[in-house]
C-alpha positions, -999 to +999 in steps of 0.1 A: +478+087+126+494+076+156+528+096+149+508+127+150+489+120+181+522+110+199+538+136+214+509+161+210+502+168+246+537+175+248+533+202+221+505+216+237+522+221+271+548+244+255+523+273+250+483+283+250+479+271+209+491+240+196+525+235+179+534+255+150+519+287+160+536+315+144+529+354+151+510+366+180+482+353+201+464+367+231+463+352+265+436+354+290+432+389+294+440+396+256+474+405+258+504+396+235+512+359+253+544+357+233+533+322+220+558+311+188+581+341+198+609+345+223+591+366+243+576+338+264+552+352+290+526+325+283+532+295+305+534+257+300+499+250+313+476+281+319+487+305+296+493+328+328+527+342+338+538+322+368+557+358+384+523+372+383+501+372+413+475+348+417+448+375+416+445+410+402+462+436+422+448+469+409+475+491+420+506+476+407+530+495+388+551+467+381+525+446+361+496+475+354+463+460+349+453+452+312+415+447+306+404+416+291+394+420+255+357+412+241+366+384+221+379+364+254+352+373+280+325+368+252+338+335+248+346+324+282+307+336+292+291+323+263+309+289+268+303+292+306+264+291+303+261+270+266+293+255+254+285+272+220+308+299+207+304+330+200+289+340+166+302+367+146+279+388+150+274+387+190+315+398+190+310+428+170+279+438+189+304+434+221+331+452+205+308+481+194+293+484+229+308+463+258+275+466+278+257+444+253+271+417+271+241+417+298+214+412+272+233+389+255+235+368+287+197+370+291+194+356+259+219+329+261+200+316+295+166+310+275+187+286+254+179+249+261+217+241+265+219+266+293+190+252+309+211+217+311+244+235+322+225+254+350+209+220+364+241+204+363+254+235+385+226+234+407+227+197+413+261+193+424+259+230+449+229+215+465+252+185+470+225+159+452+252+138+435+277+130+458+265+094+472+272+061+463+239+040+451+238+019+481+235+046+506+203+054+489+191+022+491+196+021+530+174+048+533+146+022+526+163-004+548+169-028+524+203-045+515+198-038+476+172-024+449+161-060+432+149-043+399+146-055+364+160-044+333+142-026+302+147-042+266+181-028+257+193-046+291+195-013+309+194-020+349+166-004+362+180+000+394+209+024+383+181+042+365+160+047+394+189+058+417+200+081+388+166+098+390+170+112+426+201+132+415+181+152+393+153+157+412+160+186+431+185+205+404+152+202+385+135+216+411+157+246+415+158+252+379+122+254+380+124+282+408+147+302+384+130+297+353+098+311+370+120+340+386+102+331+420+125+337+451+157+314+452+152+313+491+126+286+480+148+262+476+151+259+514+109+262+519+101+243+490+081+214+499+073+209+459+099+186+438+099+177+405+096+139+406+087+110+381+058+086+389+087+058+400+103+078+423+071+086+439+059+046+443+095+045+458+090+074+483+055+062+490+068+028+503+100+041+522+071+064+539+054+031+551+083+012+562+094+027+594+128+027+609+135+041+642+166+051+661+175+013+673+168+004+632+138-015+640+117-020+610+080-022+605+057-011+579+030+009+591+002-004+570+015-028+540+026-059+562-011-065+574-027-061+539-002-086+516-003-119+529+011-135+496+021-124+464+015-147+429+031-147+394+010-163+371+013-166+333-018-183+320-048-159+332-039-119+321-047-095+344-044-057+343-019-041+365-048-021+380-063-053+387-034-066+404-029-035+425-065-030+437-069-044+471-107-047+466-100-070+435-099-108+434-067-102+416-049-083+446-013-088+443-019-116+418+009-104+390+005-117+354+037-124+336+044-136+302+080-148+315+071-188+320+103-194+338+087-173+367+058-197+372+078-227+359+052-235+330+024-243+361-006-219+367+011-200+389+036-196+415+024-182+451+050-163+476+036-165+512+066-161+533+095-136+536+091-094+531+058-099+507+061-062+503+094-059+493+086-089+465+057-067+450+077-038+452+101-056+434+076-068+408+065-036+401+101-032+390+109-062+372+124-087+397+111-119+407+128-144+430+126-171+453+106-194+436+116-225+454+089-247+438+110-249+407+144-236+422+142-203+401+166-175+421+162-149+403+148-134+368+152-098+356+126-088+328+110-051+319+090-036+349+057-036+354+056+001+354+062+018+320+094+026+307+077+064+309+073+063+344+108+067+350+112+101+324+078+117+333+090+145+355+065+172+371+060+191+402+048+169+430+038+187+463+051+165+495+022+170+523+014+158+556-021+137+558-051+156+568-071+139+601-084+109+591-067+108+558-047+080+547-010+084+533-004+075+494+002+038+492+030+025+468+006+003+448-016+031+440+002+036+405-027+045+383-034+078+407+003+084+413+009+084+376-022+110+372-016+130+408+009+161+415+010+155+450+019+128+477+004+122+512+033+115+533+042+110+573+077+119+568+083+156+563+100+169+532+111+204+527+138+222+506+173+206+496+184+193+527+157+166+531+156+149+496+171+113+494+197+123+475+210+146+504+203+121+531+223+095+512+251+120+504+252+126+541+239+096+563+242+098+602+241+075+630+239+075+668+272+092+675+269+114+651+232+125+658+226+144+623+259+169+631+271+162+596+235+166+581+231+203+603+266+213+592+259+204+553+231+223+555+249+252+566+275+248+539+251+245+513+226+274+521+249+298+538+285+288+526+299+287+560+305+258+584+305+255+624+338+269+641+348+272+677+346+308+674+311+315+686+295+347+685+260+341+702+250+312+726+214+300+723+193+310+750+190+274+759+208+243+756+185+212+759+199+194+733+237+201+736+255+170+743+268+165+777+303+153+767+303+191+749+288+213+773+317+226+795+327+259+778+365+254+790+368+226+764+379+232+727+348+214+713+324+240+733+326+269+707+311+246+678+289+221+698+270+249+716+254+258+685+256+227+663+239+205+690+207+222+695+206+230+657+207+197+648+179+192+672+155+201+640+168+172+624+163+148+652+128+160+660+117+149+624+139+121+617+154+086+634+188+083+625+174+064+593+159+094+581+122+080+590+098+094+608+108+104+645+082+091+666+103+089+701+085+114+726+116+117+746+136+130+718+109+154+704+106+173+737+141+185+734+141+223+724+159+231+692+176+266+685+192+285+655+223+306+663+247+311+638+265+343+627+246+366+646+213+355+635+193+336+662+158+318+664+145+301+693+125+267+688+098+252+707+100+211+716+090+192+683+097+220+660+117+201+628+131+206+599+103+230+584+112+254+611+151+251+602+142+259+570+125+289+579+153+302+597+180+297+569+155+317+547+158+345+568+196+344+573+213+374+556+245+352+548+221+334+523+224+359+493+265+363+496+268+325+498+251+322+467+270+350+448+299+329+459+291+298+445+281+315+413+320+331+414+336+296+419+315+283+389+324+312+365+361+318+376+371+287+392+381+307+421+369+329+447+355+361+445+366+389+471+336+395+491+348+430+507+348+446+470+323+471+462+311+449+432+307+420+451+286+437+474+270+455+446+255+423+436+245+412+464+227+442+469+211+434+435+201+399+445+183+410+476+165+439+462+153+417+430+133+397+458+161+370+457+158+363+417+184+340+410+185+353+372+188+387+381+221+380+403+233+353+380+234+380+347+245+409+369+275+387+379+286+372+346+281+408+332+304+421+362+342+427+358+343+400+387+336+377+360+345+394+326+381+412+337+371+442+317+383+466+348+402+454+378+386+442+412+413+438+437+415+399+445+396+389+416+405+360+394+388+372+366+414+381+341+432+346+347+423+316+325+411+281+342+406+247+330+372+236+314+361+213+340+346+178+329+311+194+326+325+224+306+345+203+283+318+176+278+292+207+271+313+225+246+322+192+226+284+182+224+270+210+216+296+227+193+299+197+175+262+187+176+276+154+188+250+142+218+267+131+250+304+137+233+316+126+268+294+093+271+282+108+306+243+113+303+231+087+286+204+068+306+199+036+284+227+009+279+223+010+242+232+047+246+266+039+258+281+016+231+306+025+205+332+054+215+312+068+240+317+039+265+355+046+259+349+084+262+330+081+294+360+063+312+385+091+297+362+116+311+365+100+347+402+115+344+394+150+337+385+170+371+348+184+378+334+203+403+325+186+435+324+190+474+338+180+503+325+169+539+329+204+563+343+222+529+329+257+528+342+262+493+338+239+464+361+216+451+371+234+417+401+227+398+418+258+379+451+245+363+453+218+338+485+189+339+498+164+316+474+138+332+441+157+322+457+171+287+462+134+278+428+124+287+415+149+269+438+145+238+428+107+239+389+118+242+395+141+215+409+111+195+381+090+201+359+115+187+379+121+157+375+083+148+337+090+150+340+122+129+364+120+104+360+089+084+350+086+046+312+084+053+316+109+087+310+143+091+342+155+080+352+131+052+392+132+042+381+143+006+373+183+021+399+190+041+395+227+036+359+224+046+367+203+077+395+228+087+370+258+083+345+242+107+373+231+132+383+266+135+351+282+134+324+261+152+350+240+176+375+264+185+347+292+180+369+318+165+348+340+141+358+362+113+360+389+137+382+370+161+419+379+159+428+347+169+411+332+137+441+334+112+464+323+132+444+291+142+440+285+106+477+289+098+483+263+126+460+237+115+466+242+075+503+237+086+497+207+107+477+187+082+502+194+053+530+185+077+511+153+082+505+145+044+544+152+038+551+126+066+529+099+041+500+101+068+466+089+049+442+121+043+423+106+068+447+105+097+461+135+087+425+153+091+420+133+121+452+145+141+442+182+128+407+175+146+426+169+176+446+198+175+417+220+172+400+198+200+425+203+222+432+242+218+430+268+246+393+278+235+379+242+237+399+233+272+402+266+284+377+291+305+386+325+298+409+317+271 
């Protein structure tokens, strides 16, 4: 097979369909691309004429706008939402009535695969996945999360950390799925969480860390004066975690290495709270009596405690009420409520957001505040201020002079960051300094002003953001980037119409999303000045992986979604490494627009080709999905299901001809039938309808 894989990338670069193409194949707008002919209107990487303007010009007589055809925009939108191919019936319905796309989108959004893709979009859009694991650990004031391993040797620590990435995207998706006002992403105090997360947050809440980085447990330090591990006298976890039980903090573990074969090992020094927390997650250490330094085993928590997602409301304790304690595992497991001192509201106070944007005594939550505006309103502070707060209690003296270049930003930024300062220390624990809380915050941004009172914190900030007129257009624009890989023109009548529909629907994200995806801003069925809807863009990693997984019915084809070590063996381990080369949506500090790569290059194509080769090795074999004994059936699947070209799609017959010719040439060159079919799979897998969005 090797000779048929080598050089394939170069052949692909020559046109918008693989080598061997004869006849006419349409480009992104459904035009004749000239691929396989001498007319040459397609380009090497994108299928877009480099002399053509980057965005639509509706009244350009030298290059009249040509509406995108149904087989192109239907493929684009269904692939974007689900990763699945457009069926022949769906294409026929679109060709009969272009307005059918709205109902189709509404139906596609209810599919499970659409839920998974939308959650991934929300996770990145709310900046919940940009942190290193250590940054999350730092929020607890620990050097690391000391945890054990599951039965298949999966490390519990990374598993625990990863659940925080998913928490708010699940929360936001529930708001979307329930069709509640999307502004709840700013004001909600209910989050999708697991029992393991709840245990962790309860511990973090009791562990105060002030602005000076002084750490002190509020109640736990006095409650736990020793921790015992023993292997001869079985006790239940409920007994071990009951302060009224004689078995309090006396953990039964079957591993005799921990107790060195003796009746038990008692630990009375060090951070005993952390020792007990570690034991729940399967970590034991510092048994000096028998020189056992570290033992990792299955957690005392159930494995299901890491996956029992449910909505959990976080609230402050009422008068005389205790906060939730981390050792109340049984109650936590059965509860949908956490009582904590540290306030939580909206996306901007999640551990994942705080870990992504840590602060310190120099920055003092300025970055936290700015990134909050970027997410909520799609805008960042700049020096061109249009409104000055009525008071400037929190304005840093170093930036208080209106004649300085910094004043324009800081006159708004510093009073606004005080909402965070009044709620949190620099380490995102409860702010208890009365001098800090005496300063008044203020919200003044793009013509919208809210005056705060001393002590006002993030809950008041959330309310101000939810009322801001910029919220609706910001989220229409984020969805535009997701759909087109480029910005939509905000001054266009079509963009304004969608923003209006969003607001008029009581901020229904679903309504907005359907309206946008059915709009010419995304379909390209008519010209919108400045739009990129009719231009092809690369299928970024999240889209490519969903396409391969869902079209091939191959769970986690890219090896990026598995939780367990056992899920990442075989071809998926290599696939995960290859996928890292393919760009994906992300964000940057201070960047108002997401980082979205539109164009491919040789490195990306090579990685995609290598990924497809790994998948081909898995699927094309004697006992595989595509045995070499049935090349005709395999090629039919490659065209219909993988490339997504139904009988009604005019690109289908040329694609079949390409793959049949490629297979025949491979056989003629004395490749084995298996290798010939594998290389044919790679041609289909790296075709524009798989690698491209809008092709």
